[in-house]
C-alpha positions as CSV (number, residue, x, y, z in Angstrom):
1,M,9.0,-88.2,-8.5
2,D,12.3,-87.7,-10.4
3,I,12.3,-84.5,-12.3
4,A,14.5,-83.4,-15.3
5,M,14.5,-79.7,-16.0
6,L,15.8,-78.9,-19.5
7,G,17.1,-75.4,-20.4
8,V,17.5,-73.7,-17.1
9,G,17.5,-70.1,-17.9
10,H,16.0,-67.2,-16.0
11,L,12.5,-68.8,-15.7
12,G,13.8,-72.3,-15.2
13,E,16.2,-71.2,-12.4
14,A,13.3,-69.4,-10.7
15,V,11.2,-72.6,-10.7
16,L,14.3,-74.6,-9.6
17,A,15.0,-72.3,-6.7
18,G,11.4,-72.3,-5.6
19,L,11.1,-76.1,-5.7
20,L,14.2,-76.5,-3.7
21,D,13.1,-73.9,-1.2
22,S,9.8,-75.7,-0.8
23,G,11.8,-78.8,0.5
24,L,12.0,-80.8,-2.7
25,P,15.0,-83.1,-2.3
26,I,18.1,-82.2,-4.4
27,S,18.4,-85.9,-5.3
28,Q,15.1,-85.8,-7.2
29,I,16.2,-83.1,-9.7
30,W,18.5,-83.3,-12.7
31,A,18.9,-80.2,-14.9
32,T,20.6,-79.0,-18.1
33,A,21.9,-75.6,-19.2
34,L,24.3,-74.0,-21.7
35,P,27.1,-73.2,-21.9
36,E,29.1,-75.4,-19.6
37,Q,30.0,-72.5,-17.4
38,R,26.3,-71.8,-16.8
39,A,25.7,-75.5,-16.0
40,A,28.6,-75.5,-13.5
41,A,27.4,-72.2,-11.9
42,L,23.9,-73.7,-11.4
43,A,25.4,-76.9,-9.9
44,D,27.5,-74.9,-7.4
45,R,24.6,-72.6,-6.5
46,Y,22.0,-75.2,-5.9
47,G,23.8,-78.4,-5.3
48,V,21.8,-80.2,-8.1
49,E,23.3,-82.2,-10.9
50,V,23.5,-80.0,-14.0
51,S,24.9,-81.0,-17.3
52,T,24.7,-80.0,-21.0
53,D,23.3,-83.4,-22.0
54,N,19.5,-83.5,-22.3
55,R,19.4,-87.2,-23.2
56,S,21.1,-88.4,-20.1
57,A,19.1,-86.0,-17.9
58,V,15.8,-87.5,-18.9
59,T,16.8,-91.1,-18.3
60,E,14.6,-92.5,-15.6
61,A,12.8,-89.1,-15.1
62,D,9.1,-89.3,-14.3
63,L,8.6,-85.6,-15.1
64,V,10.4,-83.5,-17.7
65,L,10.0,-79.7,-17.6
66,L,11.0,-77.9,-20.7
67,S,12.0,-74.2,-20.2
68,V,13.5,-73.7,-23.7
69,P,12.3,-71.1,-26.2
70,P,9.2,-72.0,-28.2
71,V,10.9,-72.9,-31.5
72,A,13.3,-75.3,-29.7
73,V,10.5,-77.4,-28.1
74,A,9.7,-79.8,-30.9
75,P,13.3,-80.4,-32.0
76,L,14.3,-81.0,-28.4
77,L,11.5,-83.5,-27.8
78,K,12.4,-85.5,-30.9
79,A,16.0,-85.5,-29.8
80,I,15.2,-86.9,-26.3
81,G,12.3,-89.0,-27.4
82,P,14.2,-92.4,-27.4
83,D,15.4,-91.7,-23.9
84,L,12.1,-90.8,-22.3
85,E,10.5,-93.3,-19.9
86,P,7.4,-95.0,-21.5
87,D,5.0,-93.3,-19.0
88,A,6.9,-90.1,-18.4
89,T,5.1,-86.7,-18.4
90,V,6.5,-83.9,-20.4
91,V,5.5,-80.3,-19.4
92,S,6.3,-77.4,-21.6
93,L,6.7,-73.9,-20.1
94,A,7.0,-72.3,-23.5
95,A,4.4,-69.8,-24.8
96,G,2.5,-70.7,-27.9
97,V,3.5,-74.4,-28.3
98,P,0.1,-76.3,-28.5
99,L,-0.5,-79.7,-26.9
100,S,-0.9,-81.2,-30.3
101,T,2.7,-80.3,-31.1
102,L,3.9,-81.8,-27.9
103,A,1.9,-85.0,-28.4
104,S,3.2,-85.4,-31.9
105,S,6.8,-85.0,-30.9
106,V,7.0,-87.6,-28.2
107,P,6.7,-91.5,-28.3
108,K,3.3,-93.0,-27.7
109,G,2.5,-93.4,-24.1
110,V,4.3,-90.3,-23.0
111,H,1.9,-87.8,-21.4
112,V,2.1,-84.1,-22.2
113,A,0.9,-80.9,-20.5
114,R,1.5,-77.2,-20.6
115,A,2.3,-74.8,-17.7
116,M,2.5,-71.1,-17.8
117,T,4.2,-69.7,-14.7
118,N,6.4,-66.7,-14.0
119,I,9.6,-65.7,-12.3
120,A,7.9,-65.2,-8.9
121,A,8.3,-68.9,-8.6
122,R,11.7,-68.0,-7.0
123,A,9.9,-66.5,-4.1
124,R,7.2,-69.2,-4.2
125,Q,4.6,-66.7,-5.2
126,A,4.1,-67.6,-8.9
127,A,0.7,-67.7,-10.6
128,T,0.7,-70.9,-12.7
129,A,-1.9,-72.1,-15.2
130,L,-2.0,-75.7,-16.4
131,C,-3.7,-77.4,-19.3
132,A,-3.5,-80.9,-20.6
133,P,-5.5,-83.3,-23.0
134,E,-9.0,-84.1,-21.8
135,G,-9.0,-86.8,-19.2
136,T,-5.5,-86.2,-17.9
137,D,-5.0,-86.4,-14.1
138,L,-3.2,-83.2,-13.2
139,T,-3.1,-83.8,-9.4
140,E,0.7,-84.4,-9.3
141,L,1.4,-81.4,-11.5
142,E,-0.9,-79.2,-9.4
143,D,0.9,-80.3,-6.2
144,L,4.3,-79.6,-7.8
145,F,3.5,-76.1,-8.9
146,D,1.6,-75.4,-5.7
147,R,5.1,-75.6,-4.1
148,V,6.0,-72.4,-5.9
149,G,2.8,-70.4,-5.7
150,V,-0.9,-70.7,-6.7
151,T,-2.0,-73.1,-9.5
152,V,-5.2,-73.1,-11.7
153,T,-6.3,-75.3,-14.6
154,V,-7.6,-73.7,-17.7
155,D,-8.7,-74.7,-21.2
156,E,-5.9,-74.6,-23.7
157,S,-7.8,-71.9,-25.7
158,L,-7.0,-69.5,-22.8
159,M,-3.3,-70.2,-22.5
160,D,-2.2,-67.3,-24.7
161,L,-4.2,-64.9,-22.6
162,V,-2.8,-66.5,-19.5
163,T,0.7,-66.0,-20.9
164,A,-0.1,-62.3,-21.5
165,V,-1.6,-61.7,-18.0
166,A,0.3,-64.0,-15.7
167,G,3.5,-64.7,-17.7
168,S,4.3,-61.3,-19.1
169,G,2.4,-59.5,-16.3
170,P,5.5,-59.2,-14.0
171,A,7.1,-57.1,-16.7
172,F,4.2,-54.6,-16.4
173,L,4.8,-54.3,-12.6
174,F,8.6,-54.0,-13.1
175,S,8.0,-51.2,-15.6
176,L,5.7,-49.4,-13.1
177,A,8.3,-49.9,-10.3
178,D,11.0,-48.4,-12.6
179,A,8.8,-45.4,-13.5
180,L,7.9,-44.7,-9.8
181,T,11.5,-45.1,-8.7
182,T,12.8,-42.8,-11.5
183,A,10.1,-40.2,-10.6
184,A,11.2,-40.3,-6.9
185,V,14.9,-39.9,-7.8
186,D,14.0,-37.1,-10.3
187,G,12.2,-35.4,-7.4
188,G,15.4,-35.4,-5.3
189,M,15.2,-38.7,-3.4
190,E,18.3,-40.9,-3.0
191,P,18.1,-43.9,-5.4
192,E,18.5,-46.4,-2.5
193,A,15.8,-44.9,-0.5
194,A,13.5,-44.6,-3.5
195,R,14.0,-48.3,-4.3
196,V,13.2,-49.4,-0.7
197,L,10.0,-47.3,-0.6
198,V,8.7,-48.3,-4.0
199,D,9.5,-52.0,-3.5
200,Q,7.8,-52.1,-0.1
201,M,4.8,-50.0,-1.3
202,L,4.2,-52.4,-4.2
203,L,4.6,-55.5,-2.0
204,G,2.2,-54.0,0.6
205,A,-0.4,-53.0,-2.0
206,C,-0.3,-56.5,-3.6
207,L,-0.7,-58.2,-0.2
208,H,-3.6,-55.9,0.6
209,L,-5.2,-56.6,-2.7
210,Q,-4.8,-60.4,-2.2
211,S,-6.3,-60.3,1.3
212,S,-9.3,-58.1,0.4
213,D,-12.6,-59.2,-0.9
214,E,-13.0,-55.8,-2.7
215,A,-12.5,-55.4,-6.4
216,P,-9.5,-53.3,-7.4
217,A,-11.9,-50.6,-8.8
218,A,-13.7,-50.4,-5.5
219,I,-10.5,-50.1,-3.6
220,L,-9.4,-47.3,-5.9
221,E,-12.6,-45.4,-5.5
222,R,-12.5,-45.7,-1.7
223,I,-8.9,-44.4,-1.3
224,A,-9.0,-41.7,-3.9
225,T,-10.4,-38.9,-1.8
226,P,-11.8,-36.0,-3.9
227,G,-9.3,-33.1,-3.9
228,G,-6.5,-35.4,-2.5
229,T,-3.1,-36.3,-3.9
230,T,-4.2,-39.8,-5.0
231,R,-7.1,-38.4,-6.9
232,A,-4.8,-35.9,-8.6
233,A,-2.5,-38.8,-9.7
234,L,-5.3,-41.0,-10.9
235,D,-6.7,-38.1,-13.0
236,V,-3.4,-37.9,-14.8
237,L,-3.3,-41.6,-15.4
238,R,-6.9,-41.6,-16.7
239,A,-6.2,-38.7,-19.0
240,G,-3.3,-40.6,-20.4
241,H,-5.6,-43.6,-21.0
242,A,-3.4,-45.9,-18.9
243,S,-6.0,-48.6,-18.5
244,G,-6.7,-48.8,-22.2
245,T,-3.0,-49.0,-23.0
246,V,-2.5,-51.8,-20.5
247,K,-5.3,-53.7,-22.2
248,A,-3.7,-53.1,-25.5
249,A,-0.4,-54.5,-24.1
250,V,-2.2,-57.6,-22.9
251,Q,-3.8,-58.0,-26.4
252,A,-0.4,-57.6,-28.1
253,A,1.2,-60.3,-25.8
254,T,-1.8,-62.6,-26.5
255,A,-1.5,-62.0,-30.2
256,R,2.2,-62.9,-30.0
257,G,1.2,-66.2,-28.3
258,H,-1.2,-66.9,-31.1
259,A,1.6,-66.2,-33.7
260,L,4.0,-68.5,-31.9
261,S,1.4,-71.3,-32.0
262,G,0.8,-70.7,-35.8
263,D,-2.6,-69.2,-35.3
264,D,-3.1,-66.7,-38.1
265,R,-6.0,-64.7,-36.5
266,P,-5.6,-60.9,-37.1
267,E,-3.8,-58.6,-34.7
268,P,-6.2,-56.8,-32.2
269,D,-6.9,-53.2,-32.7
270,T,-5.3,-50.9,-30.2
271,P,-7.9,-49.1,-28.1
272,A,-8.2,-45.4,-28.9
273,G,-9.5,-42.7,-26.7
274,P,-10.5,-42.9,-23.0
275,D,-11.9,-46.0,-21.4
276,H,-14.8,-45.5,-19.1
277,H,-13.6,-48.4,-16.9
278,E,-10.2,-46.8,-16.6
279,R,-9.1,-47.1,-12.9
280,S,-5.7,-48.7,-13.2
281,A,-2.9,-47.0,-11.3
282,V,-0.3,-47.5,-14.0
283,S,2.2,-45.0,-15.3
284,P,1.2,-43.6,-18.8
285,D,4.9,-44.1,-19.7
286,S,5.1,-47.8,-18.8
287,P,2.8,-49.7,-21.2
288,G,5.2,-49.4,-24.2
289,S,8.1,-50.8,-22.3
290,A,6.0,-53.3,-20.5
291,G,4.4,-54.6,-23.7
292,S,7.8,-55.1,-25.4
293,A,9.2,-56.7,-22.3
294,G,6.4,-59.2,-22.3
295,S,7.2,-60.4,-25.8
296,A,10.9,-59.8,-26.0
297,G,11.9,-63.2,-24.7
298,S,10.1,-65.1,-27.5
299,E,11.5,-62.8,-30.2
300,S,15.1,-62.6,-29.0
301,S,15.4,-66.2,-28.0
302,G,13.5,-67.6,-31.0
303,G,16.2,-66.7,-33.5
304,S,18.9,-68.6,-31.7
305,A,17.1,-71.9,-31.3
306,G,17.3,-73.6,-34.6
307,A,20.9,-74.7,-34.8
308,K,20.9,-76.3,-31.3
309,G,17.3,-77.5,-31.2
310,S,18.0,-80.8,-33.1
311,A,21.1,-81.7,-31.0
312,G,21.3,-84.2,-28.2
313,S,22.8,-81.4,-26.0
314,L,20.7,-78.6,-24.7
315,G,18.1,-77.3,-27.2
316,A,18.6,-73.6,-27.6
317,A,19.2,-72.6,-24.0
318,D,21.1,-69.5,-24.9
319,S,19.6,-66.5,-26.7
320,G,22.0,-64.9,-29.0
321,G,24.1,-62.2,-27.3
322,S,23.7,-63.3,-23.6
323,E,26.7,-63.5,-21.5
324,P,27.5,-67.1,-20.2
325,G,26.3,-66.2,-16.7
326,D,23.1,-64.6,-17.9
327,I,21.4,-67.2,-20.2
328,D,17.8,-66.3,-21.1
329,S,15.8,-69.4,-22.1
330,D,12.5,-68.0,-20.9
331,H,9.1,-69.2,-22.2
332,F,7.8,-65.9,-23.4
């Protein structure tokens, strides 16, 4: 299967790196990126052919992965439409772009699907959700994304929620990691030592959670000994309504996905007061930054897409003020 990856920014590069690490041959991948310096850097880094010309990249491609901002998807598809193979499959990694928009933007006979993944694809630990029109055989796509993590199929009605939880979710964890590291440094620990301890602690906790049959709430209840240090910490988090705030952040990211798709449903109410299910070990300071991080990509990159989206060269791969070596064309 020959693959064209269009708009290789942070997310696209994570998927590219994961696929290559999984053993996918370099000769099967073509990619595009902007500006030319970014394309050249990617080619040097991974050994794949990278250009700024989308139309030439999709020629003879069986699968086309779009990792450009949401507003750039439809213009880009119309630009490359004449060059797509008659039975090619186009997969959008962009938040909020419905299957109906994808289908109406490609020639008849071209298949479409959506994938929501995250930057853990680089380490081949991504959580990916796929959806496609009814009757579509997703076996090849599942096999492809299984190379970079775990893959599930969902109904399209759930994709905005998946975006909030699995797509924006890493930002929640990064926010927690930043808060924990900062607290350790503020307490007198050396920054390097704090980073090592926090990173390994989070990795170990995630691996334990993945290998356990217990629900997270049950694990929390078991390890939080009454009168102990963990219980004292959890009491502070619960007093700060951390669980409810995280839920509100998920709702905000989901609502942003609805808005990107043109859904005019009302914004969700932010939970007020304590949540009796509150057991999440999340810093009370983190949800604000995590929530904004989850939606920042779509807002910042969305404004830069229009001018380049209709061109034959890369559709809105760079987002405004990014430096050439740090292009952000993420999906959310």
